[in-house]
N, C-alpha and C positions, 0 to 999 in steps of 0.2 A: 517644238516638241521633239522628244527623242524618238529614235527608230522603233523602240519597243512600245512606246505609247501609241505612235501612228499605227503600228501593226495590230495592237490590241483594238484600237478604235475601228479599223477595218473589219477585224473579226466580229467585233460587237455589232456593227452595222449589218453584217450578213446574217445575224440571228433574227429569229421571228420576234414579233413585238412582245409576246409572252416571255420568251427567253430573255430579252433585253430588260424587261421589267424585274425578272428574277435576279439578274446580274446586278441591276442598279440597287435593288433592296439589299443584296448581300454586301455591296460596296458601302451602302449607307450604314449597315450594321458595323462593318469593320472600321469605319472612319468616324463614327459618331462621337466617341470619347475625345478624340483629338480635336474635332471641330468644336465641341462644347468647351474644351479647355482653352482653345483660341478665342472664343467669344468672351469667356470669363476674363481672360487676360486683357483684352481690348477694353472691356468695361472697367477693369481695375486701373488701367493706365489712364483712361479718360476721366475717371472720378477721383483719382488720388489727391487732387488739390481742391476738391469740391466738398463742402460740408453738406450733410443732409439737410433737406428743408425743415424749417421749424413747423410746429403744429399750426401756427397761424398761417403760414405760407400754403400748407396743405389745405387748410380750410378754405382759403381764398381760391385756390385752384379748383376745389370741389364746387364752390359757389359759382365760379365762372362757367364751368361745364354745365351746371344745372341751369344757369341763365341762358346759355346758348342752345341747349337742347333739353326740353322737359323730360322727366322720367318716362312719360308715355311714349315719347319718340325714341328714347334710348332702350326701351324694353324689347326683348325678344319676343314677348308674348303679344299677339296682335289684339287690338282693342276689341271689346265685345259689342 
């Protein structure tokens, strides 16, 4: 790490937990667009030579999930 980053981290660690959270949230807001663009780029690179699944493939994937875990077990609503 560079001296500036090390210095910043030392200053950050000296902050109270509440201040650290505020700084982290601000950094998150400032870097969100760049991080999202990087994720999209990685997805694009990984999928450029892959064709989307056919309807039949999607149907089979859905059937597999349903066989592995019934709806009652996948539901967020607890059984009555």
